[in-house]
N, C-alpha and C positions, 0 to 999 in steps of 0.2 A: 503469442499467446501462442503454445504449441495446440496440436489438434488433439493431445490428451487433456488438455485443462480445457479446450471445449465441449470435449465430450462430459466432461465430469460438470460442467457449467448447465449443459442439456439437461445432462440426469437429476443436477439437482432441482431445475425448474420443473422436471414433469413430476419429481416427488412432492416438492409444493402442490402445487395443482393436485394430486392425488389427497393429499393433507387436508385441502380443501370439500374435496368431495366425502370422504370416507368420516366416520365419526370417532373422534378424540380415542386415541389407545389408553386404555385404561392405565395408568401406574402410580403406584405406591410411595415412589422416594426418589432422591436425585440420585444420578449414575454415581458410582464409586468414587471419590475425592473430593467431587463439587459442595459438599455440604462444609468443608474446611477453606476453599476457595471464595464461598461466599461470605463464610464467617470473616476470613481476611480483610477483605472489602469492606464489612459491616466496620469491622474494629477501626479499617480509615474513619471513618465517618463519626464515630462514637466514642470515640479517646480510649486505644484498648491499653495506653498506659496505666498501669492500677495505680503509682506512685503519683503521677500526677492528677491523677482523680480524686485520692486521699487528700491533695493540697488543695483542690479546688471546688469550691462551692458555686452551685447556680451559674456552671458557665454557659453564655450564650453564644453567638452566632460567629458574633466577633472574636471570643476566645479560640472557637475552635479552628475560625479561618487563622490565626495568627500559629497557633499549633499548626498547621496543616505549611503554614508559608517556610517555618522554620524547621520542619520534620516530614517531610512528603515519604507516607509512608510505602509507598509505590511507585514505578515509574506511570507518568500519564503527561497528556499533552500541557505544557504552560501556559495556557489561554489566559494572558495578562490579566485583564480585568475581571476575571472572574476564577481566582484561583481557589476561592470556597466553591462556588455553588458547582464546579465541574466535576469534583470529586463527589461530591453528594448527587449529582443526577448520577453517574456511573452505578453509585452503590444502590441507588434506590433502583436503577431497573435492574442489578442484578437480583435483589431480593427480590423483585417482582416477578424475574424469571424462574426463580425456583418456586415461588408457588405455584407457576403456571404448569410448570415441570411436576407437582405433587396434585396437582388436582386434575391433571390431563388435559391442559390446555391446547389449542391449538399449536401447531409449526407453521413456520415460514412466516410472510407478510403480505400486509395486505396496505391499502391505502386510498384514500380518495382524492379526487378530482381528476383533471385530465393528463395522463402520462405523456400524452403525442404531445399536447401544446406545453409543458412543462420544459421539453428541450429548447424550445424555441427562447423559451423566458430566459434559461440558463446562457444560452447563445447570447442575449440581451446582455447580460450580466458578464458575462465573458468577455464579450466587446467592450465595456466601458471598463473593465477592468485593463484590459490590455494596452488601452489609451492613457494610463496612469505613468508620473514620474517615476521613473527608475531612480531614486535616491543614493548618492553614493555613503557608504554605511561601512564604517573602520572596525576593526575587531576589537581595539580598544573604547569604542563605543557602547551605548546601552538603549534599546527598543523601550520605548516609556509608552506605559496606556494605562489610564483613568477610566473606572467604568463603576457600573453599580450590578448587585442583583442582589437575587434570595439564596437565601441557605436551607437546606431540608436535614431537619434533625429528626433521628428514629430512636432515640433512647426509649421512648415510650413502647414503641413496637406500632408505633401510628407517625403515618408523614405528618412533622409538623414543620408549615414555613414558618422562617425567622422573616425579620424586617428587610426593607430592602436595606442595603450596607455600601457605602461607594470604598472603592479603594484603589491604590495607584501600585504598579509594578513598571520597575528596570530591570530588564532582562540582558544578561552579559552576552557579548559575540565573540567573546575568545574563541579559537579554534581548539582543539584537542578536547579530550577529558577536562572536566573542571567542578571541584567539588563546591564552589561558591558559584551560583546560577545567577544570583542576581540579588535584589533587593525586596521586600514586601511592604507598604504601609496601610494600615486601616487602625482609626479610633484615633488616628494621631500617632501612632508607636508604628516603628521603620524597624523592620527582622528582616534577617537574612533568608534566602530560600536557599536550600542546602539540597548537594544531590542525597540519590537514594543511600539508605543505611545500608551499612555492609558492603558498598560500592567501594572499593578502596582507590580505583583510579578516577573516579569523580564520572560524570556524566557527560557520554561523547555526545556532541552534534546530532538530532536525528528526528525522528517525528516526536520524542518527548522533549526535545529541547531542539526546536526547530529554526537555528540561528540565519539569519539573512543571507550568511555566506552557503550556507547549507541548501537552502531551499532555493538556489539560484543554478545549485547542481542537477536541481531535478528535472525529466523527461517535459518538455514543452506537448510532445504529442500525448492527445488526452489518453488512447489505450495504452500507451507505455504506461506513461503517469500511474493509470488507476490498476493495472497490471503490479507494480511496482510496490503502491499503496497496500494494495490485496496482501502483497507477500509479506511488507513489513510490520504489518496490523496484528499484534496478537488475535489468537483463536481460544474460542472455549467450544466445548461440545455441545452446551446449552444457550449458546446466544449466537445469532443470526448473524455470520461474517459482515453480510452485504451492509446490517444497520452498524457493526463496528465500523468499517470502513468509510462510512456516510458519516459517522459521528467524528473521525478522525479527519478527516478533511473539514468538518466544522471547526474545528479545533484549530485548524491551521489559516485558515480564512478569517477566523477570529482573533487573529495574532495583530499586532501594532502595525507594521510596516509588510508589504509583499512585495516582491518583483514583481512588476507586471508581466512577463511572460507566462511565470508561472501562478498568479493569478487568475488568469485568464486560462491555462490548462485545467487547471483545478476546478473550474466553473465547468468545463467543457466532459472531466473525468467524473465529475457527479450526475450529469445526464446518462451516463452510461449504467450506472448503477439502478437497477431492476428495483421498481416500486415508489420509486421518487415522484414527488408531485407538487402539485402547487398548492397553497394554505391560503386560501382567498380572507381569514380574519388573521394574519400573521400580526401580531405586534409584541416590542420588547418589553423589558423592566421598566422603562419609562411610562409605557404606553403608548407608543409611537408605532404606529399603523404603516403597512409598507407592502410589498410584494414578498408574499412566501415561499419558501420552497422548503418540503417535508416529505419525511418519511415516518413511517408509520410500523411496529412492530410487534405483531399478533403474540409472537411468543413471550415476550415479555409485556405485552398492554402498554406498552407506550407511544409517544407522537412526538419526535423531534421537529423543530424549526425552524430556519435561519431567517431573519427578517433584512430585507433592504429597502431604501428609503426611495421612494416612487419617481423623483425626478434624477437626480443622478445614479441611483442604484449602486451605491456605497452599502458596506456592511454594516448593522445597525445592532443588532445582536441576535440573541437566542429564546428559545423557549422551551419545554418540555413538559408533558401530562401525563395523566393515566389514559387509559382507552376505555378500560373498565373496572369493574369493583373486583378488587383483591384485599387479603387482610389488612394490607397495610393502607389502604384509602380506598376513594371510591371514584370511579368513572370521572374523569375532568380533572381530579385534583391536581393541581399543580407541584412537579418535582422538583422546578427551579426555573428561572430566567435570569436573564442578564441583559447590558446593554453597554455599549462602547461608548463614553463620551469625547474621549480625546487620544490623540497615538501620536508620537514624534519619536525623533532620533535625538539624543543627548550625548556629553562626554563624560558626564559622571553619574553616579547610581545616587539614589536621594534629593536630585537635583530638578525641579522643576523647569519643561522648555520654555522659552521665554514665549511672552502674548504673540 
C-alpha cells in the first residue's frame, strides 16, 4: 500500500473517532442518487418483475430463492449454500443504512470484545486452514455445497424472517466469462444460476464468481490480499467499506472449497480489518455454537458474525442481526443466518457427491 493510502486510512480513522465524540450531524435525506441504489437493491429481494408478480400469488421464501437462482439481479458473491439469504442480508443492510442516514445515525464502526485477542483467534483459524488438503479441481468440474438458511422478506416494510430452508448448489469452474454459472436446487426443483442480466459476455471468475482457479491466484501475503480485496470490493458513499470487505471475505470463506494457502491468507487479512472482534455467543442457522468472528457496522446498525467449529476450527456458517431499533425492525432482530452441511467437488451439475 502506498504512503498516500496509509495517510488516507489514518484520516479515515481520525474521522471515525471524531464522529464517535461529536453529536450526529442532522441530515434530512440520503445523498443524491442513493435512493435509486437502495430501491434497486430492495427490488432484488422483493421481486421487481411486475409481470411475474402478477402471475404469482403468495410467493414464499422458496419462490424468491428460485427466482434469484435463475435471475441474479446484480453481481454478488455466490456463497453456494446461501444463494437466497445472502441477497436478503445485503438488501436489509442497505435499507438500514438508508434509515440511519435519514435519522442522523452515527457513522463509523464499533464492536464488542477484545480486538487484541481476535487476532490470535484468527491466526489459529488460519493455521488450521493452511493445513488442509489442496484438492485437484479441474475446470470441467463443479463445486458442490449443501446448506441451509433463512430468507428475509421486506414486502411489508418490516423484517419478516422466513423458515429454515435447505438448498444445494453446483458452481461451474470453467475459466473465462460464463453465462451459465451452475445450478441451484431448492424444494426439489433444480434451476440454472445465470450470469447478470445485460452482461452479454457472461460473468468472469472473480469476487462475484470465485472459482478455485481464481482463488489460487490471489496473493497469500495478508496485507497484499487485503489491499487487493479492498480495491475490487464495490464502494458506496453510505456504506462502511471496511464492513463491505469483511463481508466479501465472508463470502469467500463460506464457499465450498478453498486452496489452503488462500484460506490461511484470508483469515489473516480479516485480522487486519479495523473493528473485527470475537463473538462469544456465535451460532449458525442450525444452532451450532462455536468460535465467533464478528464485525459491527454502526452506520448500518448491523452485526455480522462467522462461526467456526471449536475443535477443528472449520467454517460452520454465519449470522447477522440489527444492533438498534429501526423502522424495519428492532434491536436484536435477525437479518438472516446460514449453515454449511456438506461440501465437495463433483463431475456433473445436479449430481450429489458419493457418501
